[in-house]
C-alpha positions, 0 to 999 in steps of 0.5 A: 672912886676906883679901888686898887685891885692887884693880883698878888706876890708873896714870895717869902713866907715868914710864918703861916700868918705873915708874908714878907718880900724885900723889894728891889730898890726901884721906883714904880711907874706911877704915871698911868695906873696910879696917877689918880692917887696924885690927883687925890693928894696922896703922899708919893710914898703911899702911892709907891707902896700901893704900886709895890703891893700890886707888883708883889701880889701879882706873884703871890703863892697864897693870895691872888687878889688884893684890894686897898680901898681908896678911903684906906689909901687916903687915911694911910698911917705914915710912921716916921719914927720907926727905924726898922721895917720888921723885927724878923727881917730888920731892914732899915727904913725912913718910914713905914706906911700902914693901910688896911686892905682885903686879900683873897686866897687862891682858889677860895671865895672868901676875902680876908682883912689884912694889915698891909705894911710898906717900908720906904728908905730914901724914897724907895720901897724896900719891903712890903708885908701883909698880916691877916687881921684876925680880930673878930667882928662884934655883932650887936 
């Protein structure tokens, strides 16, 4: 299966550990690059979020690459009960989509596990954020 590779866009830093950008309300072109997600029966809101992350990561000052593995896209959590996207920047949303992803910082070789969040309102992506997941691995 194809992985989602995206050069990154993090325009607005909320803190050293969380980056957020409010997207303009536009529907991403899902025709070519993301059409395989439709064939995998991925909900439209999740496919739009993947496209939004691709656009967002393209201009990121901190990260240069983002990978959302297909299995994470297929198991994305869709929260319909959340009324706002972020406490720090309260954007009203209909749903929040959460997926685990991996990001690579500019000029570094190491990949970081990140939690990606995407806010959708009226079928449009209105906000995206990545938060590094600093949970230590337990090796036995």
